[in-house]
C-alpha positions in Angstrom: 0.0 0.0 0.1 1.4 3.5 -1.0 0.2 6.9 -1.0 1.9 9.8 -2.7 1.0 13.3 -2.5 1.7 16.2 -4.8 0.6 19.7 -5.5 1.8 21.6 -2.5 3.7 24.9 -2.9 3.8 28.4 -1.9 0.7 30.7 -2.5 -0.4 34.3 -1.4 -3.2 34.6 1.0 -6.6 34.2 -0.8 -5.0 32.0 -3.3 -5.9 28.4 -4.3 -4.1 25.1 -4.6 -5.0 21.4 -5.5 -3.5 18.6 -3.6 -3.4 15.2 -5.2 -2.7 11.8 -3.6 -2.0 8.9 -5.7 -2.6 5.6 -4.3 -1.3 2.0 -5.1 -1.7 -1.4 -3.7 -5.4 -0.9 -3.1 -8.5 0.8 -4.5 -9.5 4.2 -3.1 -13.2 3.2 -3.8 -12.8 0.5 -1.2 -11.7 2.5 1.8 -12.2 5.7 3.7 -9.8 8.5 3.0 -8.8 11.6 4.4 -6.6 14.7 4.5 -4.6 15.9 7.5 -2.2 18.7 8.1 0.4 19.5 10.8 2.1 22.9 11.4 5.3 23.3 13.3 4.8 22.8 17.0 1.1 21.8 16.6 -0.6 18.4 16.6 -1.8 16.7 13.5 -5.3 17.9 12.5 -7.8 16.0 10.3 -9.4 18.3 7.9 -11.4 16.3 5.4 -12.7 12.8 4.9 -14.6 11.1 2.3 -16.2 7.6 2.4 -16.6 4.9 -0.1 -19.8 6.5 -1.7 -18.6 10.1 -1.7 -19.9 11.5 1.7 -17.7 14.0 3.1 -16.7 15.3 6.3 -14.9 18.5 7.1 -13.4 20.4 10.0 -14.6 23.7 10.8 -11.4 25.4 10.2 -11.8 24.6 6.4 -15.4 24.0 5.7 -16.7 26.2 2.9 -13.1 26.5 1.5 -11.5 23.2 1.0 -13.2 20.4 -1.1 -12.3 16.7 -0.9 -12.9 14.5 -3.7 -11.6 11.2 -5.4 -11.3 9.7 -8.9 -11.8 6.1 -8.6 -10.7 5.4 -12.3 -7.4 7.2 -11.6 -7.2 5.9 -7.9 -6.5 9.3 -6.6 -7.7 11.6 -3.9 -7.8 15.4 -4.2 -8.2 18.4 -2.0 -9.1 21.6 -3.6 -8.0 24.6 -1.4 -9.5 28.0 -1.9 -9.4 31.3 0.0 -6.2 30.0 1.6 -5.0 31.8 4.9 -1.5 32.0 6.5 -2.7 29.7 9.3 -3.3 27.0 6.6 0.4 26.8 6.2 1.3 23.1 7.2 2.5 19.7 5.9 -0.4 18.1 4.4 -0.8 14.4 4.5 -3.3 11.9 2.8 -4.3 8.8 4.6 -6.6 5.7 4.2 -8.4 3.6 6.8 -11.5 1.7 7.5 -13.4 4.2 9.8 -15.2 7.3 8.4 -13.5 9.8 10.9 -11.1 12.9 11.2 -9.1 11.1 14.1 -5.8 10.5 12.9 -5.1 7.4 15.0 -8.1 5.5 13.1 -6.1 5.7 9.7 -3.8 2.8 8.8 -1.9 4.1 5.8 -0.2 7.5 5.3 1.7 9.3 2.5 5.0 11.4 3.2 3.2 14.8 2.9 3.3 17.8 0.7 4.2 21.4 2.2 1.8 24.1 1.7 2.9 27.7 2.6 0.5 30.7 2.5 2.5 33.8 2.9 2.5 37.5 1.5 
């Protein structure tokens, strides 16, 4: 099982980024998947999750600005991030598991992360 994130980078406040997470070794359609982030000195935060049927769950900190989605044919998870703020700066991780939750201990497989920096 392998997860590989991409799409991170530096962006101005108010800007947008789209993160991707390519999965191999299993089908994204068969598991629950989530996006997490961790800023320096802070705990890892679950921000979005999607179940096998496309139902989504968001943390209040990103609700209305971020959108999680997946393409089963490409076996890829996405996170569309709009109206980015400096406080969104963090390392972003995708993860896969068997429970529909934003709690990181409930996820079994993790990518290496991609850095997102929001700064003027």
